[in-house]
ChimeraX commands (.cxc) that place a marker at each C-alpha (Angstrom):
marker #1 position 75.07,99.12,88.84 radius 0.5
marker #1 position 74.91,95.98,90.98 radius 0.5
marker #1 position 72.62,97.65,93.51 radius 0.5
marker #1 position 70.23,98.56,90.68 radius 0.5
marker #1 position 70.29,94.98,89.39 radius 0.5
marker #1 position 69.56,93.76,92.90 radius 0.5
marker #1 position 66.57,96.09,93.06 radius 0.5
marker #1 position 65.30,94.74,89.75 radius 0.5
marker #1 position 65.46,91.18,91.05 radius 0.5
marker #1 position 63.84,92.08,94.38 radius 0.5
marker #1 position 60.91,93.81,92.68 radius 0.5
marker #1 position 60.13,90.58,90.80 radius 0.5
marker #1 position 59.67,88.77,94.13 radius 0.5
marker #1 position 57.56,91.65,95.45 radius 0.5
marker #1 position 55.14,91.65,92.50 radius 0.5
marker #1 position 55.02,88.05,91.32 radius 0.5
marker #1 position 54.21,85.34,93.90 radius 0.5
marker #1 position 55.18,82.70,91.32 radius 0.5
marker #1 position 58.85,83.66,91.63 radius 0.5
marker #1 position 60.63,81.05,93.77 radius 0.5
marker #1 position 64.36,81.80,93.71 radius 0.5
marker #1 position 66.95,84.10,92.14 radius 0.5
marker #1 position 68.15,81.55,89.60 radius 0.5
marker #1 position 64.62,81.12,88.27 radius 0.5
marker #1 position 64.18,84.90,88.00 radius 0.5
marker #1 position 67.48,85.32,86.17 radius 0.5
marker #1 position 66.81,82.55,83.65 radius 0.5
marker #1 position 63.02,82.52,83.17 radius 0.5
marker #1 position 61.79,86.13,83.35 radius 0.5
marker #1 position 61.89,87.85,79.93 radius 0.5
marker #1 position 60.87,91.20,81.43 radius 0.5
marker #1 position 64.07,91.32,83.46 radius 0.5
marker #1 position 66.23,90.43,80.46 radius 0.5
marker #1 position 64.49,93.04,78.31 radius 0.5
marker #1 position 65.02,95.71,80.98 radius 0.5
marker #1 position 68.73,94.99,81.32 radius 0.5
marker #1 position 69.17,94.91,77.55 radius 0.5
marker #1 position 67.38,98.27,77.34 radius 0.5
marker #1 position 69.78,99.81,79.85 radius 0.5
marker #1 position 72.65,98.87,77.55 radius 0.5
marker #1 position 70.77,100.12,74.48 radius 0.5
marker #1 position 69.86,103.39,76.19 radius 0.5
marker #1 position 73.49,104.01,77.15 radius 0.5
marker #1 position 74.56,103.41,73.54 radius 0.5
marker #1 position 71.75,105.69,72.30 radius 0.5
marker #1 position 72.76,108.57,74.57 radius 0.5
marker #1 position 76.39,108.22,73.51 radius 0.5
marker #1 position 75.67,108.50,69.80 radius 0.5
marker #1 position 75.94,104.79,68.89 radius 0.5
marker #1 position 72.38,104.68,67.65 radius 0.5
marker #1 position 72.57,101.90,65.07 radius 0.5
marker #1 position 74.24,99.64,67.63 radius 0.5
marker #1 position 71.59,100.62,70.19 radius 0.5
marker #1 position 68.80,99.70,67.77 radius 0.5
marker #1 position 70.46,96.42,66.88 radius 0.5
marker #1 position 70.84,95.49,70.55 radius 0.5
marker #1 position 67.17,96.30,71.17 radius 0.5
marker #1 position 66.15,94.14,68.19 radius 0.5
marker #1 position 68.14,91.20,69.54 radius 0.5
marker #1 position 66.40,91.65,72.89 radius 0.5
marker #1 position 63.05,91.79,71.10 radius 0.5
marker #1 position 63.81,88.51,69.30 radius 0.5
marker #1 position 64.77,86.81,72.57 radius 0.5
marker #1 position 62.03,88.17,74.83 radius 0.5
marker #1 position 59.08,89.30,72.69 radius 0.5
marker #1 position 59.37,92.75,74.30 radius 0.5
marker #1 position 60.19,95.80,72.17 radius 0.5
marker #1 position 61.64,98.81,73.98 radius 0.5
marker #1 position 63.03,101.65,71.90 radius 0.5
marker #1 position 66.54,102.65,73.06 radius 0.5
marker #1 position 65.42,106.27,73.44 radius 0.5
marker #1 position 62.77,105.46,76.08 radius 0.5
marker #1 position 63.56,106.67,79.61 radius 0.5
marker #1 position 62.81,104.09,82.32 radius 0.5
marker #1 position 63.07,104.58,86.09 radius 0.5
marker #1 position 64.02,102.21,88.87 radius 0.5
marker #1 position 62.27,98.98,89.89 radius 0.5
marker #1 position 60.43,98.66,86.58 radius 0.5
marker #1 position 58.67,95.29,86.17 radius 0.5
marker #1 position 57.17,93.68,83.07 radius 0.5
marker #1 position 55.17,90.58,83.99 radius 0.5
marker #1 position 54.94,87.87,81.27 radius 0.5
marker #1 position 55.99,90.51,78.76 radius 0.5
marker #1 position 55.05,89.06,75.38 radius 0.5
marker #1 position 53.87,91.78,73.02 radius 0.5
marker #1 position 54.88,94.78,75.13 radius 0.5
marker #1 position 55.89,97.81,73.01 radius 0.5
marker #1 position 57.44,100.99,74.43 radius 0.5
marker #1 position 58.03,103.91,72.07 radius 0.5
marker #1 position 61.01,106.20,71.64 radius 0.5
marker #1 position 59.86,109.22,73.67 radius 0.5
marker #1 position 58.06,107.27,76.40 radius 0.5
marker #1 position 59.04,108.17,79.97 radius 0.5
marker #1 position 58.45,105.76,82.83 radius 0.5
marker #1 position 58.87,106.59,86.53 radius 0.5
marker #1 position 59.86,104.39,89.46 radius 0.5
marker #1 position 57.99,101.26,90.63 radius 0.5
marker #1 position 55.93,100.95,87.43 radius 0.5
marker #1 position 54.40,97.59,86.42 radius 0.5
marker #1 position 53.29,96.55,82.92 radius 0.5
marker #1 position 51.58,93.31,81.96 radius 0.5
marker #1 position 51.70,91.55,78.59 radius 0.5
marker #1 position 50.54,93.16,75.34 radius 0.5
marker #1 position 50.75,96.70,76.75 radius 0.5
marker #1 position 51.59,99.43,74.24 radius 0.5
marker #1 position 53.01,102.84,75.11 radius 0.5
marker #1 position 52.60,104.27,71.64 radius 0.5
marker #1 position 52.26,107.43,69.63 radius 0.5
marker #1 position 49.38,108.95,67.68 radius 0.5
marker #1 position 51.37,111.16,65.32 radius 0.5
marker #1 position 54.10,110.83,62.70 radius 0.5
marker #1 position 55.56,114.18,63.74 radius 0.5
marker #1 position 58.85,114.39,65.59 radius 0.5
marker #1 position 59.26,115.42,69.20 radius 0.5
marker #1 position 57.42,114.11,72.23 radius 0.5
marker #1 position 54.76,111.70,70.95 radius 0.5
marker #1 position 54.64,108.90,73.52 radius 0.5
marker #1 position 53.15,108.83,77.04 radius 0.5
marker #1 position 54.70,109.63,80.39 radius 0.5
marker #1 position 53.93,107.23,83.25 radius 0.5
marker #1 position 54.68,108.64,86.69 radius 0.5
marker #1 position 55.67,106.58,89.75 radius 0.5
marker #1 position 53.73,103.50,90.94 radius 0.5
marker #1 position 51.56,103.11,87.83 radius 0.5
marker #1 position 50.13,99.67,87.00 radius 0.5
marker #1 position 48.99,98.98,83.42 radius 0.5
marker #1 position 46.84,95.87,82.94 radius 0.5
marker #1 position 47.22,93.31,80.17 radius 0.5
marker #1 position 46.38,94.48,76.67 radius 0.5
marker #1 position 46.01,98.16,77.58 radius 0.5
marker #1 position 47.09,100.84,75.11 radius 0.5
marker #1 position 48.37,104.21,76.36 radius 0.5
marker #1 position 48.70,106.49,73.35 radius 0.5
marker #1 position 50.04,109.95,72.65 radius 0.5
marker #1 position 52.08,112.54,74.60 radius 0.5
marker #1 position 49.84,112.25,77.66 radius 0.5
marker #1 position 50.66,111.99,81.36 radius 0.5
marker #1 position 49.41,109.15,83.55 radius 0.5
marker #1 position 49.64,110.37,87.14 radius 0.5
marker #1 position 51.35,108.65,90.04 radius 0.5
marker #1 position 49.57,105.63,91.49 radius 0.5
marker #1 position 47.15,105.19,88.56 radius 0.5
marker #1 position 45.71,101.75,87.74 radius 0.5
marker #1 position 44.89,101.17,84.06 radius 0.5
marker #1 position 42.42,98.34,83.52 radius 0.5
marker #1 position 43.08,95.49,81.10 radius 0.5
marker #1 position 42.36,96.23,77.40 radius 0.5
marker #1 position 41.70,99.92,78.12 radius 0.5
marker #1 position 42.70,102.57,75.58 radius 0.5
marker #1 position 44.03,105.70,77.29 radius 0.5
marker #1 position 44.27,108.82,75.09 radius 0.5
marker #1 position 43.92,111.62,77.69 radius 0.5
marker #1 position 45.80,112.67,80.79 radius 0.5
marker #1 position 44.88,110.65,83.89 radius 0.5
marker #1 position 44.89,112.26,87.36 radius 0.5
marker #1 position 47.03,110.68,90.06 radius 0.5
marker #1 position 45.71,107.91,92.33 radius 0.5
marker #1 position 42.79,106.91,90.11 radius 0.5
marker #1 position 41.61,103.85,88.21 radius 0.5
marker #1 position 40.70,104.03,84.51 radius 0.5
marker #1 position 38.92,101.46,82.33 radius 0.5
marker #1 position 37.21,101.29,78.96 radius 0.5
marker #1 position 37.60,102.46,75.36 radius 0.5
marker #1 position 38.35,105.31,75.53 radius 0.5
marker #1 position 39.42,104.97,79.14 radius 0.5
marker #1 position 37.54,106.93,81.79 radius 0.5
marker #1 position 38.12,107.40,85.50 radius 0.5
marker #1 position 35.97,105.01,87.53 radius 0.5
marker #1 position 37.48,105.31,91.00 radius 0.5
marker #1 position 39.66,107.58,93.07 radius 0.5
marker #1 position 41.97,105.88,95.52 radius 0.5
marker #1 position 41.43,106.79,99.16 radius 0.5
marker #1 position 44.05,106.59,101.84 radius 0.5
marker #1 position 43.17,104.47,104.87 radius 0.5
marker #1 position 43.32,106.05,108.31 radius 0.5
marker #1 position 46.45,105.41,110.35 radius 0.5
marker #1 position 44.60,103.07,112.70 radius 0.5
marker #1 position 43.02,101.06,109.88 radius 0.5
marker #1 position 46.40,100.79,108.14 radius 0.5
marker #1 position 48.00,99.63,111.40 radius 0.5
marker #1 position 45.28,97.00,111.87 radius 0.5
marker #1 position 45.73,95.84,108.29 radius 0.5
marker #1 position 49.46,95.51,108.83 radius 0.5
marker #1 position 48.93,93.34,111.93 radius 0.5
marker #1 position 46.52,91.15,109.94 radius 0.5
marker #1 position 48.83,90.89,106.95 radius 0.5
marker #1 position 46.27,92.54,104.67 radius 0.5
marker #1 position 47.21,95.21,102.16 radius 0.5
marker #1 position 44.91,98.05,103.19 radius 0.5
marker #1 position 42.79,99.20,100.25 radius 0.5
marker #1 position 45.00,97.34,97.79 radius 0.5
marker #1 position 47.24,100.37,97.46 radius 0.5
marker #1 position 50.56,98.65,96.94 radius 0.5
marker #1 position 50.41,96.81,93.64 radius 0.5
marker #1 position 47.19,94.94,92.85 radius 0.5
marker #1 position 44.40,96.06,90.57 radius 0.5
marker #1 position 41.18,96.86,92.49 radius 0.5
marker #1 position 38.65,94.01,92.51 radius 0.5
marker #1 position 35.35,93.15,94.25 radius 0.5
marker #1 position 37.02,90.82,96.75 radius 0.5
marker #1 position 39.44,93.54,97.84 radius 0.5
marker #1 position 36.54,96.00,98.15 radius 0.5
marker #1 position 34.65,93.54,100.35 radius 0.5
marker #1 position 37.70,93.01,102.56 radius 0.5
marker #1 position 38.14,96.75,102.86 radius 0.5
marker #1 position 34.54,97.12,104.05 radius 0.5
marker #1 position 35.05,94.34,106.59 radius 0.5
marker #1 position 38.25,96.02,107.77 radius 0.5
marker #1 position 36.43,99.30,108.36 radius 0.5
marker #1 position 33.72,97.51,110.31 radius 0.5
marker #1 position 36.33,95.67,112.38 radius 0.5
marker #1 position 37.94,99.00,113.16 radius 0.5
marker #1 position 34.64,100.28,114.60 radius 0.5
marker #1 position 34.08,97.06,116.58 radius 0.5
marker #1 position 37.65,97.24,117.87 radius 0.5
marker #1 position 37.01,100.66,119.37 radius 0.5
marker #1 position 33.82,99.46,121.06 radius 0.5
marker #1 position 35.49,96.33,122.49 radius 0.5
marker #1 position 38.32,98.45,123.88 radius 0.5
marker #1 position 35.75,100.69,125.58 radius 0.5
marker #1 position 33.99,97.63,127.06 radius 0.5
marker #1 position 37.31,96.21,128.26 radius 0.5
marker #1 position 38.07,99.47,130.06 radius 0.5
marker #1 position 34.64,99.50,131.75 radius 0.5
marker #1 position 34.81,95.85,132.85 radius 0.5
marker #1 position 38.38,96.22,134.09 radius 0.5
marker #1 position 37.32,99.18,136.24 radius 0.5
marker #1 position 34.28,97.35,137.66 radius 0.5
marker #1 position 35.93,93.95,138.07 radius 0.5
marker #1 position 36.56,94.31,141.80 radius 0.5
marker #1 position 33.24,96.03,142.50 radius 0.5
marker #1 position 31.11,92.86,142.12 radius 0.5
marker #1 position 32.76,90.17,144.33 radius 0.5
marker #1 position 29.37,88.65,145.23 radius 0.5
marker #1 position 29.14,87.11,141.75 radius 0.5
marker #1 position 32.56,85.44,142.09 radius 0.5
marker #1 position 33.87,87.13,139.01 radius 0.5
marker #1 position 37.64,87.36,138.94 radius 0.5
marker #1 position 39.08,90.76,138.09 radius 0.5
marker #1 position 39.39,90.97,134.34 radius 0.5
marker #1 position 42.73,91.50,132.68 radius 0.5
marker #1 position 42.70,93.49,129.51 radius 0.5
marker #1 position 43.43,91.54,126.31 radius 0.5
marker #1 position 46.72,92.17,124.55 radius 0.5
marker #1 position 45.22,94.30,121.80 radius 0.5
marker #1 position 43.65,96.60,124.42 radius 0.5
marker #1 position 46.99,97.09,126.10 radius 0.5
marker #1 position 48.70,97.62,122.77 radius 0.5
marker #1 position 46.14,100.29,121.89 radius 0.5
marker #1 position 46.69,102.07,125.22 radius 0.5
marker #1 position 50.47,101.95,124.75 radius 0.5
marker #1 position 50.17,103.48,121.28 radius 0.5
marker #1 position 47.89,106.22,122.58 radius 0.5
marker #1 position 50.27,106.92,125.47 radius 0.5
marker #1 position 53.23,107.13,123.07 radius 0.5
marker #1 position 51.24,109.46,120.83 radius 0.5
marker #1 position 50.35,111.71,123.76 radius 0.5
marker #1 position 53.99,111.72,124.84 radius 0.5
marker #1 position 55.12,112.70,121.35 radius 0.5
marker #1 position 52.49,115.47,121.23 radius 0.5
marker #1 position 53.63,116.76,124.63 radius 0.5
marker #1 position 57.29,116.80,123.59 radius 0.5
marker #1 position 56.53,118.56,120.31 radius 0.5
marker #1 position 54.35,121.08,122.16 radius 0.5
marker #1 position 57.10,121.68,124.68 radius 0.5
marker #1 position 59.66,122.24,121.98 radius 0.5
marker #1 position 57.36,124.66,120.24 radius 0.5
marker #1 position 57.00,126.71,123.42 radius 0.5
marker #1 position 60.75,127.12,123.93 radius 0.5
marker link #1:1,2 radius 0.2
marker link #1:2,3 radius 0.2
marker link #1:3,4 radius 0.2
marker link #1:4,5 radius 0.2
marker link #1:5,6 radius 0.2
marker link #1:6,7 radius 0.2
marker link #1:7,8 radius 0.2
marker link #1:8,9 radius 0.2
marker link #1:9,10 radius 0.2
marker link #1:10,11 radius 0.2
marker link #1:11,12 radius 0.2
marker link #1:12,13 radius 0.2
marker link #1:13,14 radius 0.2
marker link #1:14,15 radius 0.2
marker link #1:15,16 radius 0.2
marker link #1:16,17 radius 0.2
marker link #1:17,18 radius 0.2
marker link #1:18,19 radius 0.2
marker link #1:19,20 radius 0.2
marker link #1:20,21 radius 0.2
marker link #1:21,22 radius 0.2
marker link #1:22,23 radius 0.2
marker link #1:23,24 radius 0.2
marker link #1:24,25 radius 0.2
marker link #1:25,26 radius 0.2
marker link #1:26,27 radius 0.2
marker link #1:27,28 radius 0.2
marker link #1:28,29 radius 0.2
marker link #1:29,30 radius 0.2
marker link #1:30,31 radius 0.2
marker link #1:31,32 radius 0.2
marker link #1:32,33 radius 0.2
marker link #1:33,34 radius 0.2
marker link #1:34,35 radius 0.2
marker link #1:35,36 radius 0.2
marker link #1:36,37 radius 0.2
marker link #1:37,38 radius 0.2
marker link #1:38,39 radius 0.2
marker link #1:39,40 radius 0.2
marker link #1:40,41 radius 0.2
marker link #1:41,42 radius 0.2
marker link #1:42,43 radius 0.2
marker link #1:43,44 radius 0.2
marker link #1:44,45 radius 0.2
marker link #1:45,46 radius 0.2
marker link #1:46,47 radius 0.2
marker link #1:47,48 radius 0.2
marker link #1:48,49 radius 0.2
marker link #1:49,50 radius 0.2
marker link #1:50,51 radius 0.2
marker link #1:51,52 radius 0.2
marker link #1:52,53 radius 0.2
marker link #1:53,54 radius 0.2
marker link #1:54,55 radius 0.2
marker link #1:55,56 radius 0.2
marker link #1:56,57 radius 0.2
marker link #1:57,58 radius 0.2
marker link #1:58,59 radius 0.2
marker link #1:59,60 radius 0.2
marker link #1:60,61 radius 0.2
marker link #1:61,62 radius 0.2
marker link #1:62,63 radius 0.2
marker link #1:63,64 radius 0.2
marker link #1:64,65 radius 0.2
marker link #1:65,66 radius 0.2
marker link #1:66,67 radius 0.2
marker link #1:67,68 radius 0.2
marker link #1:68,69 radius 0.2
marker link #1:69,70 radius 0.2
marker link #1:70,71 radius 0.2
marker link #1:71,72 radius 0.2
marker link #1:72,73 radius 0.2
marker link #1:73,74 radius 0.2
marker link #1:74,75 radius 0.2
marker link #1:75,76 radius 0.2
marker link #1:76,77 radius 0.2
marker link #1:77,78 radius 0.2
marker link #1:78,79 radius 0.2
marker link #1:79,80 radius 0.2
marker link #1:80,81 radius 0.2
marker link #1:81,82 radius 0.2
marker link #1:82,83 radius 0.2
marker link #1:83,84 radius 0.2
marker link #1:84,85 radius 0.2
marker link #1:85,86 radius 0.2
marker link #1:86,87 radius 0.2
marker link #1:87,88 radius 0.2
marker link #1:88,89 radius 0.2
marker link #1:89,90 radius 0.2
marker link #1:90,91 radius 0.2
marker link #1:91,92 radius 0.2
marker link #1:92,93 radius 0.2
marker link #1:93,94 radius 0.2
marker link #1:94,95 radius 0.2
marker link #1:95,96 radius 0.2
marker link #1:96,97 radius 0.2
marker link #1:97,98 radius 0.2
marker link #1:98,99 radius 0.2
marker link #1:99,100 radius 0.2
marker link #1:100,101 radius 0.2
marker link #1:101,102 radius 0.2
marker link #1:102,103 radius 0.2
marker link #1:103,104 radius 0.2
marker link #1:104,105 radius 0.2
marker link #1:105,106 radius 0.2
marker link #1:106,107 radius 0.2
marker link #1:107,108 radius 0.2
marker link #1:108,109 radius 0.2
marker link #1:109,110 radius 0.2
marker link #1:110,111 radius 0.2
marker link #1:111,112 radius 0.2
marker link #1:112,113 radius 0.2
marker link #1:113,114 radius 0.2
marker link #1:114,115 radius 0.2
marker link #1:115,116 radius 0.2
marker link #1:116,117 radius 0.2
marker link #1:117,118 radius 0.2
marker link #1:118,119 radius 0.2
marker link #1:119,120 radius 0.2
marker link #1:120,121 radius 0.2
marker link #1:121,122 radius 0.2
marker link #1:122,123 radius 0.2
marker link #1:123,124 radius 0.2
marker link #1:124,125 radius 0.2
marker link #1:125,126 radius 0.2
marker link #1:126,127 radius 0.2
marker link #1:127,128 radius 0.2
marker link #1:128,129 radius 0.2
marker link #1:129,130 radius 0.2
marker link #1:130,131 radius 0.2
marker link #1:131,132 radius 0.2
marker link #1:132,133 radius 0.2
marker link #1:133,134 radius 0.2
marker link #1:134,135 radius 0.2
marker link #1:135,136 radius 0.2
marker link #1:136,137 radius 0.2
marker link #1:137,138 radius 0.2
marker link #1:138,139 radius 0.2
marker link #1:139,140 radius 0.2
marker link #1:140,141 radius 0.2
marker link #1:141,142 radius 0.2
marker link #1:142,143 radius 0.2
marker link #1:143,144 radius 0.2
marker link #1:144,145 radius 0.2
marker link #1:145,146 radius 0.2
marker link #1:146,147 radius 0.2
marker link #1:147,148 radius 0.2
marker link #1:148,149 radius 0.2
marker link #1:149,150 radius 0.2
marker link #1:150,151 radius 0.2
marker link #1:151,152 radius 0.2
marker link #1:152,153 radius 0.2
marker link #1:153,154 radius 0.2
marker link #1:154,155 radius 0.2
marker link #1:155,156 radius 0.2
marker link #1:156,157 radius 0.2
marker link #1:157,158 radius 0.2
marker link #1:158,159 radius 0.2
marker link #1:159,160 radius 0.2
marker link #1:160,161 radius 0.2
marker link #1:161,162 radius 0.2
marker link #1:162,163 radius 0.2
marker link #1:163,164 radius 0.2
marker link #1:164,165 radius 0.2
marker link #1:165,166 radius 0.2
marker link #1:166,167 radius 0.2
marker link #1:167,168 radius 0.2
marker link #1:168,169 radius 0.2
marker link #1:169,170 radius 0.2
marker link #1:170,171 radius 0.2
marker link #1:171,172 radius 0.2
marker link #1:172,173 radius 0.2
marker link #1:173,174 radius 0.2
marker link #1:174,175 radius 0.2
marker link #1:175,176 radius 0.2
marker link #1:176,177 radius 0.2
marker link #1:177,178 radius 0.2
marker link #1:178,179 radius 0.2
marker link #1:179,180 radius 0.2
marker link #1:180,181 radius 0.2
marker link #1:181,182 radius 0.2
marker link #1:182,183 radius 0.2
marker link #1:183,184 radius 0.2
marker link #1:184,185 radius 0.2
marker link #1:185,186 radius 0.2
marker link #1:186,187 radius 0.2
marker link #1:187,188 radius 0.2
marker link #1:188,189 radius 0.2
marker link #1:189,190 radius 0.2
marker link #1:190,191 radius 0.2
marker link #1:191,192 radius 0.2
marker link #1:192,193 radius 0.2
marker link #1:193,194 radius 0.2
marker link #1:194,195 radius 0.2
marker link #1:195,196 radius 0.2
marker link #1:196,197 radius 0.2
marker link #1:197,198 radius 0.2
marker link #1:198,199 radius 0.2
marker link #1:199,200 radius 0.2
marker link #1:200,201 radius 0.2
marker link #1:201,202 radius 0.2
marker link #1:202,203 radius 0.2
marker link #1:203,204 radius 0.2
marker link #1:204,205 radius 0.2
marker link #1:205,206 radius 0.2
marker link #1:206,207 radius 0.2
marker link #1:207,208 radius 0.2
marker link #1:208,209 radius 0.2
marker link #1:209,210 radius 0.2
marker link #1:210,211 radius 0.2
marker link #1:211,212 radius 0.2
marker link #1:212,213 radius 0.2
marker link #1:213,214 radius 0.2
marker link #1:214,215 radius 0.2
marker link #1:215,216 radius 0.2
marker link #1:216,217 radius 0.2
marker link #1:217,218 radius 0.2
marker link #1:218,219 radius 0.2
marker link #1:219,220 radius 0.2
marker link #1:220,221 radius 0.2
marker link #1:221,222 radius 0.2
marker link #1:222,223 radius 0.2
marker link #1:223,224 radius 0.2
marker link #1:224,225 radius 0.2
marker link #1:225,226 radius 0.2
marker link #1:226,227 radius 0.2
marker link #1:227,228 radius 0.2
marker link #1:228,229 radius 0.2
marker link #1:229,230 radius 0.2
marker link #1:230,231 radius 0.2
marker link #1:231,232 radius 0.2
marker link #1:232,233 radius 0.2
marker link #1:233,234 radius 0.2
marker link #1:234,235 radius 0.2
marker link #1:235,236 radius 0.2
marker link #1:236,237 radius 0.2
marker link #1:237,238 radius 0.2
marker link #1:238,239 radius 0.2
marker link #1:239,240 radius 0.2
marker link #1:240,241 radius 0.2
marker link #1:241,242 radius 0.2
marker link #1:242,243 radius 0.2
marker link #1:243,244 radius 0.2
marker link #1:244,245 radius 0.2
marker link #1:245,246 radius 0.2
marker link #1:246,247 radius 0.2
marker link #1:247,248 radius 0.2
marker link #1:248,249 radius 0.2
marker link #1:249,250 radius 0.2
marker link #1:250,251 radius 0.2
marker link #1:251,252 radius 0.2
marker link #1:252,253 radius 0.2
marker link #1:253,254 radius 0.2
marker link #1:254,255 radius 0.2
marker link #1:255,256 radius 0.2
marker link #1:256,257 radius 0.2
marker link #1:257,258 radius 0.2
marker link #1:258,259 radius 0.2
marker link #1:259,260 radius 0.2
marker link #1:260,261 radius 0.2
marker link #1:261,262 radius 0.2
marker link #1:262,263 radius 0.2
marker link #1:263,264 radius 0.2
marker link #1:264,265 radius 0.2
marker link #1:265,266 radius 0.2
marker link #1:266,267 radius 0.2
marker link #1:267,268 radius 0.2
marker link #1:268,269 radius 0.2
view
C-alpha cells in the first residue's frame, strides 16, 4: 500500500513542474486526494458495501470537485491535474500512467446496463475539457486534444482532436542515436513521455534530426583531420585531438560491435 502511495506522489512531481515538495502535494493536490478516496471506495464496492462506497465517493466529490464512481477500475500512477469537473463513470477502465486534466468526462452513451464507459489503456493523456464517451477503447500512448469529443475507438500511439475526434498524427519512435542525443541534451525526444504535441516541440524535433545529420558529418571530418594531422607539418598545425563527443561515439560503436560479436559467437556454439 505504502509503495503505491509513494508512486502516486512521485508521479505528481514527474508530470507537474509546479509541485515543490511532498507536503504541498499531500495538502494541495485534489487529484491525489480523489484517487486515494477512490481506492477506499473501490475496495468497499468490491466487498459488497456499495452504499458506503457511494457515500465515500460523494464526500470526496464535495471536497475535491472530482467525481469517480466506486466501480471504476484505475491502474497505477494515475494523475489528475487541477481536477475540477472530472467525471469517471462506473464501468470505466483506466490503465497505468494515465493523465487527465480538468473537466474531462469518461462517460456513457446508453442507459442500458453492462459495459457503457470507455477503456483507457496505458500512457494515455486526455486534455482539458475532453469527453470520451461510450464503451470504446483508447489505445496505449494516445493523446486526446483539449475539448475533443471521442466516440470511436482510437488506435495506439496517435493524437486525436476535434468534434467528433479524428486522428491527426501518428507518433513515431526516434532512432536510438537521436534518442541518445536527446538524452544528453536533456530534451524529451519527440515529446513521447507526457506532453501534448505542439508546434514548438515539432520544431525542436526537426532541429534534433538536423543536428543528428551534422553530428555524423563532423565525426567523419574529425576522423579525416586526425589521420592527416601529422602529414602536414609544414603548416605548423599541431596534431588534432578528437573532441569528446567523437570519442564517445567511437566507444559506443566499439561496444556495439563487441556485443554483436559476442552474440554471434554464442549463436554459433
